[in-house]
C-alpha positions as CSV (number, residue, x, y, z in Angstrom):
1,M,-7.0,-0.9,13.0
2,E,-7.3,2.9,13.0
3,S,-5.6,3.3,9.5
4,H,-7.5,0.5,8.1
5,S,-10.9,1.9,9.4
6,A,-10.1,5.4,8.1
7,G,-9.4,4.1,4.6
8,T,-12.5,2.0,4.4
9,L,-14.8,4.8,5.5
10,Q,-14.1,6.5,2.0
11,S,-14.7,3.2,-0.1
12,P,-18.0,2.9,-2.2
13,S,-20.7,0.5,-1.6
14,T,-20.9,-2.6,-3.9
15,F,-24.6,-2.6,-4.6
16,S,-27.3,0.3,-4.8
17,E,-31.0,0.1,-4.3
18,S,-33.9,2.3,-3.1
19,S,-36.4,2.1,-0.2
20,K,-39.9,0.9,0.1
21,T,-41.5,4.0,-1.6
22,G,-39.2,4.6,-4.6
23,S,-37.3,1.3,-5.0
24,S,-39.0,0.2,-8.2
25,K,-38.6,3.9,-9.8
26,S,-35.0,4.1,-8.9
27,A,-34.1,0.5,-10.2
28,D,-35.9,1.1,-13.5
29,S,-34.0,4.6,-14.0
30,T,-30.6,3.0,-13.2
31,T,-31.1,0.1,-15.6
32,K,-32.4,2.6,-18.3
33,D,-29.2,4.8,-17.7
34,K,-26.9,1.6,-17.9
35,D,-28.6,0.5,-21.2
36,Q,-27.7,3.9,-22.8
37,D,-24.4,4.1,-24.5
38,F,-23.0,7.6,-24.4
39,T,-19.9,7.0,-26.4
40,K,-21.7,6.5,-29.8
41,D,-21.3,8.9,-32.7
42,N,-25.0,9.9,-32.7
43,A,-24.8,12.0,-29.6
44,A,-26.2,15.5,-29.8
45,S,-23.2,17.5,-28.4
46,P,-20.4,17.0,-25.9
47,I,-22.1,19.3,-23.4
48,D,-25.3,17.2,-23.5
49,L,-23.2,14.0,-23.1
50,E,-21.3,15.5,-20.2
51,C,-24.6,16.4,-18.6
52,K,-26.0,13.0,-19.1
53,I,-22.9,11.4,-17.6
54,Q,-23.1,13.7,-14.6
55,A,-26.8,13.0,-14.1
56,E,-25.9,9.2,-14.1
57,R,-23.1,9.8,-11.6
58,I,-25.4,11.9,-9.3
59,T,-28.1,9.2,-9.3
60,K,-25.5,6.5,-8.6
61,I,-24.2,8.6,-5.6
62,L,-27.9,9.1,-4.4
63,D,-28.6,5.4,-4.6
64,E,-25.4,4.6,-2.7
65,S,-26.3,7.2,-0.1
66,I,-29.8,5.7,0.3
67,N,-28.4,2.3,0.7
68,K,-26.1,3.3,3.3
69,T,-28.7,5.2,5.3
70,K,-30.9,2.0,5.1
71,L,-28.0,-0.1,6.6
72,A,-27.3,2.5,9.3
73,I,-31.2,2.4,10.3
74,C,-31.0,-1.2,10.3
75,L,-27.7,-1.5,12.2
76,P,-29.3,-2.0,15.7
77,G,-31.5,-4.6,14.6
78,L,-28.7,-6.5,12.6
79,V,-26.5,-6.4,15.7
80,K,-29.1,-8.5,17.6
81,E,-29.4,-11.1,14.8
82,Y,-26.1,-12.9,15.3
83,R,-27.3,-16.2,13.7
84,T,-28.2,-14.4,10.3
85,L,-24.8,-12.4,10.4
86,N,-22.8,-15.6,11.2
87,S,-24.4,-17.4,8.1
88,I,-23.6,-14.6,5.7
89,L,-20.2,-13.0,7.0
90,S,-17.0,-14.7,6.9
91,N,-15.1,-15.6,10.2
92,Q,-12.7,-12.9,10.0
93,H,-15.4,-10.2,9.6
94,M,-17.4,-11.8,12.4
95,D,-14.4,-11.4,14.7
96,D,-14.0,-7.8,13.4
97,L,-17.5,-7.0,14.3
98,L,-17.6,-8.7,17.6
99,L,-14.4,-6.6,18.5
100,I,-16.2,-3.4,17.4
101,F,-19.3,-4.3,19.3
102,D,-17.1,-4.7,22.5
103,Q,-15.5,-1.3,21.8
104,Y,-18.9,0.3,21.4
105,D,-20.4,-1.1,24.6
106,S,-17.2,-0.5,26.7
107,P,-15.7,2.7,25.2
108,L,-13.1,3.0,27.8
109,F,-11.1,0.0,26.4
110,S,-11.4,1.3,22.9
111,T,-8.0,1.9,21.0
112,S,-9.5,4.5,18.7
113,L,-10.3,7.3,21.3
114,L,-8.0,10.0,19.9
115,N,-9.7,12.9,21.7
116,M,-8.3,12.9,25.3
117,G,-11.1,15.4,26.5
118,A,-13.7,12.8,25.6
119,F,-11.7,10.2,27.4
120,E,-11.7,12.3,30.5
121,D,-15.5,12.7,30.2
122,L,-16.0,9.0,30.0
123,K,-13.9,8.5,33.1
124,A,-16.0,11.1,35.0
125,G,-19.1,9.1,33.8
126,D,-20.4,11.0,30.8
127,V,-21.4,8.2,28.6
128,S,-23.2,10.2,26.0
129,L,-23.6,9.5,22.1
130,K,-20.9,11.9,21.1
131,N,-18.2,10.0,23.4
132,R,-19.3,6.7,22.3
133,L,-18.9,7.1,18.6
134,N,-15.5,5.9,17.2
135,P,-14.1,5.3,13.6
136,E,-14.7,1.4,13.9
137,L,-18.4,2.0,13.2
138,G,-17.5,3.3,9.6
139,L,-15.5,-0.2,9.2
140,L,-18.6,-1.9,10.6
141,L,-20.9,-0.2,8.0
142,Y,-18.4,-0.9,5.2
143,I,-18.0,-4.7,6.2
144,M,-22.0,-5.1,6.1
145,N,-22.3,-3.1,2.8
146,S,-19.8,-5.4,1.2
147,Y,-22.2,-8.3,1.5
148,P,-25.1,-8.2,-1.0
149,A,-26.8,-11.3,0.7
150,L,-27.8,-8.8,3.6
151,K,-29.8,-6.8,1.0
152,P,-33.1,-8.7,1.5
153,V,-32.6,-8.8,5.3
154,V,-32.3,-4.9,5.4
155,E,-35.4,-4.6,3.1
156,E,-37.4,-6.6,5.3
157,M,-36.4,-4.7,8.5
158,I,-37.4,-1.5,6.7
159,D,-40.6,-2.9,5.6
160,E,-41.5,-3.9,9.1
161,G,-40.3,-0.6,10.6
162,K,-42.7,2.1,11.8
163,P,-42.8,5.2,9.6
164,E,-42.9,7.5,12.8
165,T,-39.1,7.0,13.6
166,P,-36.9,9.9,12.5
167,G,-34.5,7.6,10.6
168,L,-37.3,6.3,8.2
169,K,-38.7,9.9,7.8
170,Y,-35.1,11.0,6.7
171,L,-34.8,8.0,4.3
172,L,-38.3,9.0,2.6
173,A,-37.2,12.5,2.4
174,L,-34.0,11.4,0.7
175,E,-35.8,9.2,-1.8
176,N,-38.2,12.0,-2.6
177,F,-35.1,14.2,-3.1
178,R,-33.7,11.7,-5.6
179,G,-37.0,11.5,-7.5
180,L,-37.1,15.2,-7.8
181,M,-33.5,15.3,-8.8
182,V,-34.1,12.7,-11.7
183,K,-37.2,14.8,-12.8
184,Q,-35.3,17.9,-12.9
185,M,-32.5,16.5,-14.9
186,E,-34.9,15.2,-17.5
187,M,-36.7,18.6,-17.7
188,T,-36.1,20.9,-20.7
189,A,-35.1,24.6,-20.6
190,A,-38.7,25.6,-22.1
191,E,-40.4,23.5,-19.4
192,E,-38.3,25.1,-16.8
193,L,-39.1,28.7,-18.2
194,S,-42.9,28.0,-18.1
195,M,-42.5,26.6,-14.5
196,K,-40.7,29.8,-13.4
197,L,-43.3,31.9,-15.1
198,K,-46.1,30.0,-13.4
199,T,-44.3,30.4,-10.0
200,R,-44.1,34.0,-10.4
201,K,-47.7,34.2,-11.1
202,L,-48.4,32.2,-8.1
203,E,-46.2,34.4,-5.9
204,A,-48.0,37.4,-7.0
205,S,-51.3,35.9,-6.2
206,N,-49.8,34.7,-3.0
207,T,-48.8,38.3,-1.9
208,K,-52.4,39.5,-2.6
209,L,-53.9,36.8,-0.7
210,T,-51.6,37.5,2.3
211,T,-52.7,41.0,2.3
212,I,-56.4,40.2,2.2
213,I,-55.8,37.8,5.0
214,E,-54.1,40.4,7.0
215,E,-57.1,42.8,6.4
216,Y,-59.5,40.0,7.5
217,T,-57.3,39.3,10.6
218,N,-57.5,42.9,11.6
219,T,-61.1,43.3,11.3
220,L,-61.6,40.1,13.2
221,K,-59.5,41.6,16.0
222,Q,-61.5,44.7,16.0
223,E,-64.9,42.8,16.0
224,S,-63.6,40.5,18.8
225,E,-62.7,43.6,21.0
226,N,-66.1,45.2,20.2
227,F,-67.9,41.9,21.1
228,E,-65.9,41.7,24.5
229,E,-66.8,45.4,25.2
230,T,-70.5,44.7,24.5
231,M,-70.4,41.6,26.6
232,K,-68.9,43.4,29.5
233,H,-71.7,46.1,29.1
234,K,-74.3,43.4,29.0
235,A,-72.8,41.8,32.2
236,E,-73.0,45.1,34.0
237,V,-76.6,45.6,32.8
238,I,-77.5,42.0,34.1
239,A,-75.8,42.7,37.5
240,S,-77.8,46.2,37.9
241,L,-81.1,44.3,36.9
242,E,-80.5,41.3,39.3
243,A,-79.9,44.1,42.1
244,E,-83.2,45.8,41.0
245,L,-84.9,42.3,41.0
246,A,-83.8,41.6,44.6
247,T,-85.0,45.0,45.9
248,Q,-88.4,44.4,43.9
249,N,-88.7,40.9,45.5
250,R,-88.2,42.3,49.2
251,E,-90.8,45.0,48.4
252,T,-93.3,42.6,47.0
253,A,-92.9,40.2,50.1
254,A,-93.6,43.1,52.4
255,K,-96.6,44.1,50.2
256,L,-97.8,40.4,50.2
257,Q,-97.7,40.3,54.1
258,K,-99.8,43.5,54.3
259,K,-102.4,42.1,51.8
260,V,-102.6,38.7,53.7
261,L,-103.4,40.7,57.0
262,D,-105.8,42.9,55.2
263,S,-107.6,39.9,53.7
264,E,-107.8,38.1,57.1
265,R,-109.5,41.3,58.6
266,Q,-111.9,41.4,55.6
267,M,-112.8,37.8,56.1
268,V,-113.8,38.3,59.7
269,L,-116.0,41.1,58.8
270,A,-117.4,39.2,55.8
271,T,-118.4,36.2,58.1
272,R,-120.3,38.6,60.4
273,A,-122.0,40.1,57.4
274,H,-123.0,36.6,56.0
275,L,-124.6,35.6,59.2
276,I,-126.9,38.5,59.1
277,K,-127.6,37.9,55.4
278,N,-128.3,34.2,56.1
279,E,-131.2,35.4,58.5
280,M,-132.6,37.7,56.0
281,L,-132.5,35.0,53.2
282,K,-134.4,32.5,55.4
283,E,-137.1,35.1,55.7
284,E,-137.0,35.7,51.8
285,E,-137.1,31.7,51.3
286,A,-140.7,31.5,52.9
287,E,-141.7,34.2,50.7
288,S,-140.2,32.7,47.6
289,K,-142.0,29.4,48.2
290,E,-145.3,31.1,47.9
291,V,-144.2,32.9,44.7
292,Y,-143.0,29.6,43.4
293,E,-146.3,27.8,43.7
294,N,-148.1,30.7,42.0
295,L,-145.4,30.6,39.2
296,L,-145.9,26.8,38.7
297,K,-149.5,27.1,37.8
298,V,-148.5,29.9,35.4
299,H,-145.7,27.9,33.8
300,L,-147.8,24.7,33.3
301,L,-150.3,26.8,31.4
302,E,-147.4,28.2,29.2
303,E,-145.9,24.7,28.7
304,K,-149.2,23.6,26.9
305,N,-148.8,26.6,24.7
306,L,-145.2,25.7,23.9
307,R,-145.9,22.2,23.0
308,A,-148.4,23.3,20.5
309,R,-145.6,25.6,19.1
310,R,-143.3,22.8,18.9
311,L,-145.2,20.8,16.7
312,K,-145.5,23.5,14.3
313,V,-141.6,24.0,14.5
314,E,-140.8,20.1,13.8
315,T,-143.1,20.2,10.8
316,Q,-141.3,23.3,9.5
317,L,-138.0,21.5,10.2
318,L,-138.9,18.4,8.1
319,S,-139.6,20.6,5.1
320,W,-136.4,22.3,5.4
321,L,-134.5,19.0,5.7
322,Q,-136.0,17.9,2.5
323,K,-134.8,21.1,0.8
324,Y,-131.3,20.8,2.3
325,D,-131.0,17.1,0.9
326,V,-131.9,18.2,-2.7
327,E,-129.4,21.2,-2.5
328,M,-126.6,18.8,-1.2
329,A,-127.1,16.4,-4.1
330,D,-126.6,19.3,-6.5
331,K,-123.5,20.4,-4.5
332,Q,-122.1,16.8,-4.4
333,V,-122.2,16.6,-8.3
334,E,-120.2,19.9,-8.4
335,L,-117.9,18.6,-5.7
336,D,-117.2,15.4,-7.8
337,E,-116.4,17.5,-10.9
338,F,-113.9,19.7,-8.9
339,T,-112.2,16.6,-7.4
340,E,-111.7,15.1,-10.9
341,K,-110.1,18.4,-11.9
342,Y,-107.9,18.3,-8.9
343,D,-106.8,14.8,-9.6
344,E,-105.7,15.7,-13.2
345,E,-103.7,18.6,-11.9
346,M,-102.0,16.6,-9.3
347,K,-100.8,14.1,-11.9
348,K,-99.3,16.9,-14.1
349,C,-97.5,18.0,-10.9
350,K,-96.2,14.5,-10.3
351,E,-94.9,14.2,-13.9
352,L,-93.1,17.6,-13.6
353,E,-91.4,16.5,-10.3
354,D,-90.3,13.3,-12.1
355,Q,-88.7,15.5,-14.8
356,I,-87.0,17.7,-12.3
357,A,-85.7,14.5,-10.5
358,E,-84.3,13.2,-13.7
359,Q,-82.5,16.5,-14.5
360,D,-81.0,16.4,-10.9
361,K,-79.5,13.0,-11.6
362,E,-77.5,14.7,-14.5
363,Y,-76.8,17.9,-12.8
364,I,-75.5,16.6,-9.4
365,P,-72.7,14.4,-11.0
366,L,-71.6,17.3,-13.3
367,M,-71.2,19.5,-10.4
368,A,-69.1,16.8,-8.4
369,E,-66.9,16.3,-11.5
370,R,-66.1,20.0,-11.5
371,E,-65.2,20.0,-7.9
372,A,-62.9,17.1,-8.4
373,E,-61.2,18.8,-11.5
374,Y,-60.7,22.0,-9.4
375,H,-59.2,20.0,-6.5
376,E,-56.8,18.1,-9.1
377,E,-55.8,21.5,-10.6
378,M,-54.7,23.0,-7.1
379,T,-52.8,19.7,-6.1
380,Q,-50.9,19.9,-9.5
381,K,-50.0,23.5,-8.8
382,M,-48.8,22.7,-5.5
383,Q,-46.6,19.8,-6.8
384,K,-45.2,22.0,-9.6
385,F,-44.2,24.7,-7.1
386,L,-42.5,22.2,-4.8
387,Q,-40.6,20.7,-7.8
388,E,-39.4,24.2,-9.1
389,H,-38.2,25.1,-5.7
390,A,-36.0,21.8,-5.5
391,A,-35.0,22.4,-9.1
392,R,-33.6,25.9,-8.3
393,V,-31.4,24.7,-5.3
394,I,-30.1,21.8,-7.4
395,Q,-29.4,24.1,-10.4
396,N,-27.6,26.6,-8.4
397,A,-25.4,23.8,-6.8
398,W,-24.6,22.5,-10.2
399,R,-23.8,25.9,-11.6
400,E,-21.3,26.5,-8.8
401,V,-19.7,23.1,-9.6
402,L,-19.4,24.0,-13.2
403,A,-17.9,27.4,-12.4
404,N,-15.3,25.8,-10.1
405,R,-14.4,23.3,-12.9
406,A,-13.9,26.1,-15.3
407,E,-11.6,28.1,-13.0
408,K,-9.5,25.0,-12.4
409,K,-9.2,24.4,-16.1
410,K,-8.2,28.1,-16.6
411,L,-5.6,27.8,-13.9
412,K,-4.1,24.5,-15.4
413,K,-3.8,26.2,-18.8
414,L,-2.0,29.2,-17.1
415,L,0.5,26.9,-15.3
416,K,1.2,25.0,-18.4
417,K,1.8,28.3,-20.2
418,M,4.1,29.6,-17.5
419,Q,6.1,26.3,-17.4
420,A,6.5,26.5,-21.2
421,A,7.8,29.9,-21.0
422,E,10.2,29.1,-18.3
423,E,11.5,26.2,-20.5
424,K,12.0,28.3,-23.4
425,K,14.0,30.9,-21.4
426,G,16.1,28.1,-19.9
427,G,16.8,26.7,-23.6
428,K,17.8,30.0,-24.7
429,K,20.4,30.6,-21.9
């Protein structure tokens, strides 16, 4: 079983597919690559043909790795679905799977534990993940990967899965990596140069912005420190003022008590004085009554005279009211003229306001479109920056692969030359 499982771990999968975010794109790209025939005579150059073949090979490898990661993510769910596995897999493979499940659940009875240190840890009670993994899990993945009928089941399980799990996050990252790889391989040298120039410009602007941000942070720190110092000073001032207030309240309370006592004394003295004044006023009252009777006689005579004067005043008032009515009629005519002029001016103002409102209807959407265009430009720049970074990493790796191949070819040529030289020497002897 161990030799069989070790051999099956390196076997390729029988089908390739992409996950829920980029499945359609990867399928279309693979079908387009398959439709192209790179062995025709109309190819541009052998280097281009080799690059295209390598690109196709890399995309196939990435598709296979995506499919295997899908299967690995869905493996705990598939283990629980015994009926679906029994309906799809053969009897021999089902027996192998049951044996592997038993070994995974009870690792002490597994025949593939080659590390004696891990075996001792399991005996001691350490049943961690590193001590439970065994090569039969690779055989399990290979058996499930060899059945294309499991493909829709795995897709359904991934579609139902939550995006918060780390496995699905890794799958999404792998699919994004595959899409970026395909875009980078389709990019020309001129486009790559322009992207590099743009990134350099962005890096220069980024350094300037970082320096500006640092300056602003330093100023903010200084201002916050100054603010804290001022707040401390204000707190001290408030404490001192509160102490002064307390002392002033005590002083005012004492002063109020003194004033109350003084006022009570003054009230007693005032009451005594009022009693004396009351007696004096009674005497004055008798005298005032006599004066009142004399004044009444005088006032009656004056009243007759005032009524006569009143008649004269009323006649004058009537004449003045008539004059007022005439003048108010003239003023009303003038007011009507002014109101008409005011209405005309208000109509003109309303027309101007309507014109301004129509201009605002055209101006506000224009400003909104400018903001949307600016936002789109910034998002495109960020996407280009990320694509260029991924492209650099991939290109460096690919250059290293090409350099290794060139060195291997040189070594083979040197070995052939050495062997030919040795054969010539042996023939001459």
